[in-house]
Backbone of each chain as nested JSON, in Angstrom:
{
  "chains": [
    {"id": "A", "residues": [
      {"number": 1, "name": "MET", "atoms": {"N": [64.064, 230.697, -26.028], "CA": [63.073, 231.639, -26.521], "C": [63.842, 232.225, -27.661]}},
      {"number": 2, "name": "VAL", "atoms": {"N": [63.04, 232.241, -28.812], "CA": [63.71, 232.789, -29.926], "C": [62.826, 233.955, -30.212]}},
      {"number": 3, "name": "SER", "atoms": {"N": [63.145, 235.186, -30.611], "CA": [62.396, 236.256, -31.005], "C": [62.744, 236.509, -32.57]}},
      {"number": 4, "name": "HIS", "atoms": {"N": [61.712, 236.675, -33.316], "CA": [62.038, 236.956, -34.652], "C": [61.638, 238.313, -34.952]}},
      {"number": 5, "name": "SER", "atoms": {"N": [62.587, 239.076, -35.025], "CA": [62.413, 240.498, -35.562], "C": [62.088, 240.852, -37.027]}},
      {"number": 6, "name": "THR", "atoms": {"N": [62.687, 239.637, -37.902], "CA": [62.327, 239.866, -39.39], "C": [60.894, 239.886, -39.622]}},
      {"number": 7, "name": "GLY", "atoms": {"N": [60.138, 239.042, -38.717], "CA": [58.8, 239.093, -39.148], "C": [58.344, 238.225, -40.345]}},
      {"number": 8, "name": "ALA", "atoms": {"N": [59.023, 237.217, -40.314], "CA": [58.645, 236.194, -41.504], "C": [57.164, 235.81, -41.259]}},
      {"number": 9, "name": "GLN", "atoms": {"N": [56.631, 235.646, -42.605], "CA": [55.208, 235.403, -42.283], "C": [54.854, 233.747, -41.876]}},
      {"number": 10, "name": "ALA", "atoms": {"N": [54.089, 233.527, -41.139], "CA": [53.642, 232.061, -40.622], "C": [53.145, 231.416, -41.709]}},
      {"number": 11, "name": "PRO", "atoms": {"N": [53.542, 230.134, -41.774], "CA": [53.01, 229.086, -42.748], "C": [51.498, 229.108, -42.593]}},
      {"number": 12, "name": "GLN", "atoms": {"N": [50.849, 229.288, -43.739], "CA": [49.394, 229.124, -43.723], "C": [48.875, 227.637, -43.608]}},
      {"number": 13, "name": "PHE", "atoms": {"N": [48.127, 227.25, -42.802], "CA": [47.537, 226.083, -42.879], "C": [46.055, 225.969, -42.552]}},
      {"number": 14, "name": "ASP", "atoms": {"N": [45.44, 225.005, -43.129], "CA": [44.018, 224.89, -42.942], "C": [43.858, 223.932, -41.911]}},
      {"number": 15, "name": "PHE", "atoms": {"N": [42.771, 224.015, -41.226], "CA": [42.363, 222.998, -39.788], "C": [40.964, 222.815, -39.802]}},
      {"number": 16, "name": "VAL", "atoms": {"N": [40.71, 221.722, -39.195], "CA": [39.303, 221.556, -38.543], "C": [39.457, 221.246, -37.158]}},
      {"number": 17, "name": "ASP", "atoms": {"N": [38.605, 222.275, -36.293], "CA": [38.828, 222.117, -34.98], "C": [37.882, 220.931, -34.274]}},
      {"number": 18, "name": "THR", "atoms": {"N": [37.877, 220.886, -32.958], "CA": [37.161, 219.855, -32.332], "C": [35.647, 219.987, -32.443]}},
      {"number": 19, "name": "ASN", "atoms": {"N": [35.263, 221.263, -32.917], "CA": [33.892, 221.428, -33.12], "C": [33.367, 221.167, -34.41]}},
      {"number": 20, "name": "GLY", "atoms": {"N": [34.322, 220.811, -35.542], "CA": [34.184, 220.416, -36.736], "C": [34.024, 221.793, -37.527]}},
      {"number": 21, "name": "VAL", "atoms": {"N": [34.678, 223.054, -36.947], "CA": [34.695, 224.23, -37.766], "C": [36.1, 224.271, -38.149]}},
      {"number": 22, "name": "SER", "atoms": {"N": [36.03, 224.653, -39.696], "CA": [37.247, 224.793, -40.473], "C": [37.698, 226.226, -40.355]}},
      {"number": 23, "name": "GLY", "atoms": {"N": [38.936, 226.202, -40.55], "CA": [39.426, 227.589, -40.693], "C": [40.89, 227.528, -41.141]}},
      {"number": 24, "name": "ARG", "atoms": {"N": [41.566, 228.618, -41.513], "CA": [42.824, 228.688, -41.788], "C": [43.642, 229.793, -40.995]}},
      {"number": 25, "name": "LEU", "atoms": {"N": [44.829, 229.681, -40.69], "CA": [45.632, 230.618, -40.003], "C": [45.374, 232.14, -40.512]}},
      {"number": 26, "name": "SER", "atoms": {"N": [45.306, 232.17, -41.812], "CA": [45.214, 233.519, -42.281], "C": [43.943, 234.062, -41.997]}},
      {"number": 27, "name": "ASP", "atoms": {"N": [43.127, 233.374, -41.512], "CA": [41.595, 234.137, -41.159], "C": [42.002, 235.267, -40.028]}},
      {"number": 28, "name": "TYR", "atoms": {"N": [42.823, 235.012, -39.272], "CA": [43.249, 235.973, -38.274], "C": [44.131, 237.128, -38.507]}},
      {"number": 29, "name": "ALA", "atoms": {"N": [44.592, 236.98, -39.793], "CA": [45.538, 238.133, -40.223], "C": [44.624, 239.458, -40.155]}},
      {"number": 30, "name": "GLY", "atoms": {"N": [45.164, 240.561, -39.776], "CA": [44.508, 241.819, -40.017], "C": [43.462, 241.981, -38.78]}},
      {"number": 31, "name": "LYS", "atoms": {"N": [43.28, 240.979, -37.867], "CA": [42.421, 240.789, -36.889], "C": [43.102, 240.603, -35.509]}},
      {"number": 32, "name": "LYS", "atoms": {"N": [43.653, 239.586, -35.327], "CA": [44.144, 239.271, -34.005], "C": [45.551, 238.522, -33.966]}},
      {"number": 33, "name": "HIS", "atoms": {"N": [46.26, 238.802, -32.893], "CA": [47.344, 237.818, -32.689], "C": [47.036, 236.561, -32.353]}},
      {"number": 34, "name": "VAL", "atoms": {"N": [47.81, 235.571, -32.914], "CA": [47.753, 234.279, -32.557], "C": [48.847, 233.472, -31.66]}},
      {"number": 35, "name": "VAL", "atoms": {"N": [48.259, 232.964, -30.706], "CA": [49.283, 232.007, -29.734], "C": [49.063, 230.54, -30.285]}},
      {"number": 36, "name": "LEU", "atoms": {"N": [50.013, 229.946, -30.974], "CA": [49.996, 228.654, -31.339], "C": [50.582, 227.762, -30.362]}},
      {"number": 37, "name": "VAL", "atoms": {"N": [49.78, 227.042, -29.775], "CA": [50.338, 225.885, -28.737], "C": [50.484, 224.426, -29.513]}},
      {"number": 38, "name": "LEU", "atoms": {"N": [51.758, 224.002, -29.648], "CA": [51.921, 222.891, -30.133], "C": [52.132, 221.888, -29.062]}},
      {"number": 39, "name": "MET", "atoms": {"N": [50.995, 221.217, -28.762], "CA": [50.989, 220.1, -27.722], "C": [51.782, 218.932, -28.209]}},
      {"number": 40, "name": "ARG", "atoms": {"N": [52.096, 218.182, -27.117], "CA": [52.833, 217.13, -27.37], "C": [51.861, 215.842, -27.436]}},
      {"number": 41, "name": "GLY", "atoms": {"N": [50.662, 215.971, -27.043], "CA": [49.775, 214.782, -26.83], "C": [49.197, 214.641, -25.465]}},
      {"number": 42, "name": "LEU", "atoms": {"N": [47.855, 214.228, -25.43], "CA": [47.51, 213.9, -24.103], "C": [47.829, 212.697, -23.769]}},
      {"number": 43, "name": "TRP", "atoms": {"N": [47.452, 212.024, -22.399], "CA": [48.202, 210.904, -21.849], "C": [48.54, 209.844, -23.0]}}
    ]},
    {"id": "B", "residues": [
      {"number": 1, "name": "MET", "atoms": {"N": [45.649, 227.918, -18.138], "CA": [45.554, 228.728, -19.265], "C": [44.119, 229.276, -19.651]}},
      {"number": 2, "name": "ARG", "atoms": {"N": [43.278, 228.177, -19.265], "CA": [41.84, 228.414, -19.495], "C": [41.276, 229.596, -18.73]}},
      {"number": 3, "name": "GLN", "atoms": {"N": [41.675, 229.574, -17.61], "CA": [41.255, 230.596, -16.595], "C": [41.805, 232.084, -17.08]}},
      {"number": 4, "name": "ASP", "atoms": {"N": [42.863, 231.978, -17.653], "CA": [43.435, 233.508, -18.144], "C": [42.989, 233.597, -19.447]}},
      {"number": 5, "name": "TYR", "atoms": {"N": [42.232, 232.862, -20.156], "CA": [41.852, 233.0, -21.315], "C": [41.324, 234.61, -21.691]}},
      {"number": 6, "name": "ALA", "atoms": {"N": [40.445, 235.092, -20.718], "CA": [40.012, 236.483, -20.979], "C": [41.05, 237.413, -21.029]}},
      {"number": 7, "name": "LYS", "atoms": {"N": [42.297, 237.16, -20.365], "CA": [43.331, 238.085, -20.772], "C": [43.834, 238.184, -22.167]}},
      {"number": 8, "name": "PHE", "atoms": {"N": [43.985, 236.955, -22.689], "CA": [44.289, 236.941, -24.13], "C": [43.295, 237.719, -25.003]}},
      {"number": 9, "name": "VAL", "atoms": {"N": [42.028, 237.32, -24.574], "CA": [40.888, 238.144, -25.426], "C": [41.049, 239.564, -25.251]}},
      {"number": 10, "name": "ASP", "atoms": {"N": [41.418, 239.977, -24.235], "CA": [41.391, 241.391, -23.935], "C": [42.696, 242.219, -24.812]}},
      {"number": 11, "name": "ARG", "atoms": {"N": [43.706, 241.44, -24.973], "CA": [44.592, 241.851, -25.733], "C": [44.579, 241.488, -27.268]}},
      {"number": 12, "name": "ASN", "atoms": {"N": [43.465, 241.036, -27.64], "CA": [43.255, 240.936, -29.071], "C": [43.966, 239.617, -29.567]}},
      {"number": 13, "name": "ALA", "atoms": {"N": [43.987, 238.708, -28.706], "CA": [44.883, 237.506, -29.17], "C": [44.029, 236.295, -28.934]}},
      {"number": 14, "name": "GLU", "atoms": {"N": [44.206, 235.207, -29.938], "CA": [43.293, 233.937, -29.965], "C": [44.45, 232.917, -29.606]}},
      {"number": 15, "name": "ILE", "atoms": {"N": [43.98, 232.038, -28.866], "CA": [45.036, 230.885, -28.588], "C": [44.472, 229.509, -29.583]}},
      {"number": 16, "name": "ILE", "atoms": {"N": [45.242, 229.017, -30.197], "CA": [44.876, 227.77, -30.959], "C": [45.866, 226.56, -30.547]}},
      {"number": 17, "name": "ALA", "atoms": {"N": [45.274, 225.662, -30.108], "CA": [46.137, 224.284, -29.71], "C": [46.22, 223.448, -30.735]}},
      {"number": 18, "name": "ILE", "atoms": {"N": [47.203, 222.729, -31.057], "CA": [47.311, 221.701, -32.214], "C": [47.96, 220.52, -31.298]}},
      {"number": 19, "name": "SER", "atoms": {"N": [47.131, 219.455, -31.551], "CA": [47.688, 218.315, -30.963], "C": [47.652, 217.02, -31.844]}},
      {"number": 20, "name": "PRO", "atoms": {"N": [48.791, 215.999, -31.47], "CA": [48.774, 214.826, -32.239], "C": [47.633, 213.96, -31.919]}},
      {"number": 21, "name": "ASP", "atoms": {"N": [46.839, 214.213, -31.014], "CA": [45.656, 213.304, -30.524], "C": [44.68, 213.278, -31.636]}},
      {"number": 22, "name": "SER", "atoms": {"N": [43.939, 212.081, -31.55], "CA": [42.686, 211.914, -32.572], "C": [41.655, 212.999, -32.241]}},
      {"number": 23, "name": "ALA", "atoms": {"N": [40.875, 213.376, -33.251], "CA": [39.569, 214.261, -33.004], "C": [38.812, 213.792, -31.851]}},
      {"number": 24, "name": "GLU", "atoms": {"N": [38.516, 212.551, -31.877], "CA": [37.834, 212.113, -30.637], "C": [38.355, 212.289, -29.571]}},
      {"number": 25, "name": "LYS", "atoms": {"N": [39.589, 211.969, -29.398], "CA": [40.33, 212.123, -28.053], "C": [40.375, 213.509, -27.639]}},
      {"number": 26, "name": "LEU", "atoms": {"N": [40.574, 214.264, -28.563], "CA": [40.835, 215.722, -28.259], "C": [39.499, 216.463, -28.032]}},
      {"number": 27, "name": "ARG", "atoms": {"N": [38.482, 216.029, -28.716], "CA": [37.16, 216.76, -28.536], "C": [36.592, 216.314, -26.992]}},
      {"number": 28, "name": "ASP", "atoms": {"N": [37.012, 215.162, -26.795], "CA": [36.513, 214.534, -25.394], "C": [37.111, 215.353, -24.222]}},
      {"number": 29, "name": "HIS", "atoms": {"N": [38.566, 215.725, -24.354], "CA": [39.28, 216.449, -23.511], "C": [38.82, 217.864, -23.636]}},
      {"number": 30, "name": "TRP", "atoms": {"N": [38.602, 218.419, -24.564], "CA": [38.131, 219.663, -24.607], "C": [36.79, 219.967, -24.031]}},
      {"number": 31, "name": "ASN", "atoms": {"N": [35.868, 219.036, -24.128], "CA": [34.566, 219.124, -23.633], "C": [34.732, 218.874, -22.017]}},
      {"number": 32, "name": "LYS", "atoms": {"N": [35.505, 217.956, -21.658], "CA": [35.721, 217.792, -20.237], "C": [36.206, 218.817, -19.503]}},
      {"number": 33, "name": "GLN", "atoms": {"N": [37.352, 219.54, -20.078], "CA": [38.086, 220.492, -19.391], "C": [37.232, 221.96, -19.9]}},
      {"number": 34, "name": "GLN", "atoms": {"N": [36.409, 221.842, -20.57], "CA": [35.695, 223.165, -21.043], "C": [36.663, 224.208, -21.459]}},
      {"number": 35, "name": "ILE", "atoms": {"N": [37.353, 223.891, -22.464], "CA": [38.467, 224.663, -22.866], "C": [37.698, 225.67, -23.809]}},
      {"number": 36, "name": "PRO", "atoms": {"N": [38.086, 226.757, -23.717], "CA": [37.336, 227.902, -24.6], "C": [37.818, 228.218, -25.758]}},
      {"number": 37, "name": "TYR", "atoms": {"N": [39.205, 227.91, -25.997], "CA": [39.839, 228.184, -27.283], "C": [39.929, 227.093, -28.265]}},
      {"number": 38, "name": "PRO", "atoms": {"N": [39.953, 227.173, -29.406], "CA": [39.979, 226.171, -30.483], "C": [41.082, 224.92, -30.318]}},
      {"number": 39, "name": "GLY", "atoms": {"N": [40.672, 223.795, -30.469], "CA": [41.768, 222.652, -30.423], "C": [41.75, 222.046, -31.688]}},
      {"number": 40, "name": "ILE", "atoms": {"N": [42.919, 221.724, -32.291], "CA": [43.105, 221.217, -33.583], "C": [43.69, 219.766, -33.464]}},
      {"number": 41, "name": "PRO", "atoms": {"N": [42.796, 218.718, -33.871], "CA": [43.419, 217.368, -33.879], "C": [44.391, 217.317, -35.03]}},
      {"number": 42, "name": "ASP", "atoms": {"N": [45.549, 216.876, -34.96], "CA": [46.419, 216.666, -36.017], "C": [47.29, 215.417, -35.944]}},
      {"number": 43, "name": "PRO", "atoms": {"N": [46.425, 214.237, -35.926], "CA": [47.046, 212.893, -35.575], "C": [48.019, 212.563, -36.768]}},
      {"number": 44, "name": "ASP", "atoms": {"N": [47.964, 212.965, -38.002], "CA": [48.874, 212.799, -39.16], "C": [50.105, 213.541, -38.911]}},
      {"number": 45, "name": "LYS", "atoms": {"N": [49.91, 214.619, -38.109], "CA": [51.159, 215.431, -37.695], "C": [51.441, 216.224, -38.833]}},
      {"number": 46, "name": "GLN", "atoms": {"N": [50.554, 216.716, -39.582], "CA": [50.816, 217.459, -40.967], "C": [51.133, 218.788, -40.576]}},
      {"number": 47, "name": "ILE", "atoms": {"N": [50.32, 219.376, -39.755], "CA": [50.539, 220.729, -39.404], "C": [51.777, 220.919, -38.191]}},
      {"number": 48, "name": "LEU", "atoms": {"N": [51.777, 219.92, -37.472], "CA": [52.889, 219.854, -36.391], "C": [54.315, 219.784, -36.995]}},
      {"number": 49, "name": "ASP", "atoms": {"N": [54.385, 218.981, -38.055], "CA": [55.642, 218.763, -38.697], "C": [56.104, 220.027, -39.401]}},
      {"number": 50, "name": "GLU", "atoms": {"N": [55.112, 220.61, -40.014], "CA": [55.259, 221.728, -40.942], "C": [55.92, 222.931, -40.015]}},
      {"number": 51, "name": "LEU", "atoms": {"N": [55.052, 223.181, -38.915], "CA": [55.49, 224.135, -37.919], "C": [56.956, 223.752, -37.029]}},
      {"number": 52, "name": "GLY", "atoms": {"N": [56.97, 222.648, -36.831], "CA": [58.165, 222.129, -36.205], "C": [59.423, 222.276, -36.932]}},
      {"number": 53, "name": "GLN", "atoms": {"N": [59.297, 221.973, -38.145], "CA": [60.371, 222.123, -39.148], "C": [60.578, 223.338, -39.37]}},
      {"number": 54, "name": "GLU", "atoms": {"N": [59.755, 224.288, -39.631], "CA": [59.884, 225.611, -40.105], "C": [60.823, 226.217, -38.877]}},
      {"number": 55, "name": "PHE", "atoms": {"N": [60.468, 225.91, -37.681], "CA": [61.215, 226.667, -36.592], "C": [62.161, 225.763, -35.983]}},
      {"number": 56, "name": "LYS", "atoms": {"N": [62.422, 224.603, -36.371], "CA": [63.338, 223.766, -35.812], "C": [63.046, 223.586, -34.081]}},
      {"number": 57, "name": "LEU", "atoms": {"N": [61.793, 223.729, -33.98], "CA": [61.336, 223.853, -32.717], "C": [61.343, 222.578, -31.853]}},
      {"number": 58, "name": "LEU", "atoms": {"N": [60.513, 221.538, -32.361], "CA": [60.125, 220.536, -31.435], "C": [61.087, 219.318, -31.405]}},
      {"number": 59, "name": "LYS", "atoms": {"N": [61.679, 219.059, -30.191], "CA": [62.386, 217.658, -30.143], "C": [60.983, 216.976, -29.783]}},
      {"number": 60, "name": "PHE", "atoms": {"N": [60.16, 216.603, -31.037], "CA": [58.98, 216.187, -30.633], "C": [58.761, 214.973, -29.699]}},
      {"number": 61, "name": "GLY", "atoms": {"N": [57.782, 215.135, -28.868], "CA": [57.504, 213.951, -27.871], "C": [58.021, 214.467, -26.488]}},
      {"number": 62, "name": "ARG", "atoms": {"N": [58.684, 215.635, -26.537], "CA": [59.078, 216.116, -25.276], "C": [58.333, 217.389, -24.657]}},
      {"number": 63, "name": "MET", "atoms": {"N": [58.981, 218.506, -25.196], "CA": [58.256, 219.826, -24.677], "C": [57.243, 220.203, -25.664]}},
      {"number": 64, "name": "PRO", "atoms": {"N": [56.226, 220.953, -25.162], "CA": [55.43, 221.532, -26.033], "C": [55.978, 222.758, -26.581]}},
      {"number": 65, "name": "GLY", "atoms": {"N": [55.677, 223.487, -27.706], "CA": [56.075, 224.616, -28.215], "C": [54.983, 225.637, -28.417]}},
      {"number": 66, "name": "VAL", "atoms": {"N": [55.584, 226.861, -28.504], "CA": [54.528, 228.013, -28.801], "C": [55.227, 228.876, -29.72]}},
      {"number": 67, "name": "ILE", "atoms": {"N": [54.339, 229.273, -30.697], "CA": [54.585, 230.214, -31.739], "C": [53.747, 231.34, -31.704]}},
      {"number": 68, "name": "ILE", "atoms": {"N": [54.244, 232.617, -31.492], "CA": [53.29, 233.628, -31.612], "C": [53.272, 234.483, -32.94]}},
      {"number": 69, "name": "VAL", "atoms": {"N": [52.036, 234.346, -33.356], "CA": [52.036, 235.188, -34.597], "C": [51.227, 236.545, -34.512]}},
      {"number": 70, "name": "ASP", "atoms": {"N": [51.853, 237.571, -35.059], "CA": [51.026, 238.978, -34.806], "C": [49.865, 239.032, -35.545]}},
      {"number": 71, "name": "SER", "atoms": {"N": [49.21, 240.152, -35.38], "CA": [47.987, 240.353, -36.244], "C": [48.197, 240.812, -37.726]}},
      {"number": 72, "name": "GLN", "atoms": {"N": [49.442, 240.71, -38.132], "CA": [49.699, 240.928, -39.57], "C": [50.136, 239.547, -40.111]}},
      {"number": 73, "name": "GLY", "atoms": {"N": [50.296, 238.554, -39.361], "CA": [50.482, 237.248, -39.742], "C": [51.885, 236.976, -39.729]}},
      {"number": 74, "name": "ALA", "atoms": {"N": [52.683, 237.849, -38.963], "CA": [54.124, 237.481, -38.918], "C": [54.428, 236.873, -37.684]}},
      {"number": 75, "name": "ILE", "atoms": {"N": [55.684, 235.957, -37.668], "CA": [55.929, 235.167, -36.64], "C": [56.867, 236.359, -35.849]}},
      {"number": 76, "name": "ARG", "atoms": {"N": [56.608, 236.242, -34.415], "CA": [57.344, 236.997, -33.631], "C": [58.19, 236.402, -32.437]}},
      {"number": 77, "name": "HIS", "atoms": {"N": [57.574, 235.165, -32.222], "CA": [58.271, 234.406, -31.221], "C": [58.081, 233.087, -31.206]}},
      {"number": 78, "name": "SER", "atoms": {"N": [58.89, 232.068, -30.94], "CA": [59.043, 230.69, -30.762], "C": [59.677, 230.276, -29.81]}},
      {"number": 79, "name": "HIS", "atoms": {"N": [59.371, 229.225, -29.034], "CA": [60.179, 228.704, -28.08], "C": [59.51, 227.416, -27.537]}},
      {"number": 80, "name": "TYR", "atoms": {"N": [60.201, 226.661, -26.91], "CA": [59.563, 225.302, -26.06], "C": [59.091, 225.725, -24.731]}},
      {"number": 81, "name": "GLY", "atoms": {"N": [58.072, 224.998, -24.408], "CA": [57.76, 225.216, -22.874], "C": [58.793, 224.741, -22.107]}},
      {"number": 82, "name": "ASN", "atoms": {"N": [58.702, 225.223, -20.787], "CA": [59.721, 224.954, -19.912], "C": [59.492, 223.626, -19.127]}},
      {"number": 83, "name": "ASN", "atoms": {"N": [58.427, 223.043, -19.345], "CA": [58.088, 221.843, -18.484], "C": [57.24, 220.844, -19.492]}},
      {"number": 84, "name": "ALA", "atoms": {"N": [56.873, 219.888, -18.878], "CA": [56.335, 218.882, -19.719], "C": [54.732, 218.764, -19.633]}},
      {"number": 85, "name": "GLY", "atoms": {"N": [54.382, 220.037, -19.136], "CA": [52.978, 220.265, -18.929], "C": [52.287, 220.836, -20.211]}},
      {"number": 86, "name": "ASP", "atoms": {"N": [51.189, 220.891, -20.349], "CA": [50.546, 221.245, -21.765], "C": [51.003, 222.653, -22.192]}},
      {"number": 87, "name": "ILE", "atoms": {"N": [50.899, 223.403, -21.528], "CA": [50.866, 224.915, -21.734], "C": [51.796, 225.729, -21.211]}},
      {"number": 88, "name": "PRO", "atoms": {"N": [52.728, 226.395, -21.802], "CA": [53.797, 227.259, -21.127], "C": [53.071, 228.362, -20.26]}},
      {"number": 89, "name": "GLU", "atoms": {"N": [54.117, 229.115, -19.514], "CA": [53.58, 230.179, -18.651], "C": [52.841, 231.192, -19.245]}},
      {"number": 90, "name": "THR", "atoms": {"N": [51.623, 231.358, -18.695], "CA": [50.74, 232.276, -19.141], "C": [51.23, 233.703, -19.022]}},
      {"number": 91, "name": "ASP", "atoms": {"N": [51.677, 234.166, -17.874], "CA": [52.128, 235.484, -17.701], "C": [53.2, 235.912, -18.885]}},
      {"number": 92, "name": "MET", "atoms": {"N": [54.11, 234.9, -19.281], "CA": [55.104, 235.145, -20.085], "C": [54.474, 235.152, -21.491]}},
      {"number": 93, "name": "LEU", "atoms": {"N": [53.464, 234.494, -21.681], "CA": [52.81, 234.948, -22.972], "C": [52.093, 236.128, -23.16]}},
      {"number": 94, "name": "LEU", "atoms": {"N": [51.418, 236.599, -22.036], "CA": [50.77, 237.798, -21.955], "C": [51.632, 238.958, -22.228]}},
      {"number": 95, "name": "ALA", "atoms": {"N": [52.909, 238.878, -21.412], "CA": [53.741, 239.963, -21.556], "C": [54.332, 240.112, -23.225]}},
      {"number": 96, "name": "LEU", "atoms": {"N": [54.423, 238.827, -23.644], "CA": [54.859, 239.081, -25.097], "C": [53.937, 239.667, -25.91]}},
      {"number": 97, "name": "ILE", "atoms": {"N": [52.63, 239.284, -25.82], "CA": [51.687, 239.916, -26.571], "C": [51.474, 241.359, -26.317]}},
      {"number": 98, "name": "ASP", "atoms": {"N": [51.715, 241.758, -24.927], "CA": [51.588, 243.15, -24.505], "C": [52.62, 244.068, -25.467]}},
      {"number": 99, "name": "LYS", "atoms": {"N": [53.91, 243.479, -25.651], "CA": [54.684, 244.112, -26.444], "C": [54.257, 244.15, -28.0]}},
      {"number": 100, "name": "LEU", "atoms": {"N": [53.448, 243.281, -28.409], "CA": [53.139, 243.419, -29.88], "C": [52.059, 244.567, -29.888]}},
      {"number": 101, "name": "GLU", "atoms": {"N": [51.096, 244.61, -28.839], "CA": [49.938, 245.616, -28.608], "C": [50.7, 247.085, -28.538]}},
      {"number": 102, "name": "SER", "atoms": {"N": [51.81, 247.173, -27.932], "CA": [52.291, 248.546, -27.545], "C": [52.945, 249.267, -28.824]}}
    ]}
  ]
}
């Protein structure tokens, strides 16, 4: 576990989710915390 | 994780999963599992590589990784999952978010 106290800004990336909805990580800034789960892939 | 999703919502947190699977495969899984949070297919590994390199996180192909970004857009935690399952321990993530909220 690495804790980041300096609070470097997360890289901003665009995405399209499984519902075809596009967004960017910055959409959540000022609103919500985000838990990014980096999956290693399904079966 | 799915059952505990409400606990994340209560803490003003969103979960976003990023996967190297194709859009079709991921959508199929999301629908079958009724996963309530967004899943992002990243078969070219553009986002995964960017995040993995940024945090030197992923021995890619082995463990899942988690990055917690607070509501200011700042990174607060990063780590590997403790097992080869999809998602790391929910309680631990909730505890970390509680610290952000306090």
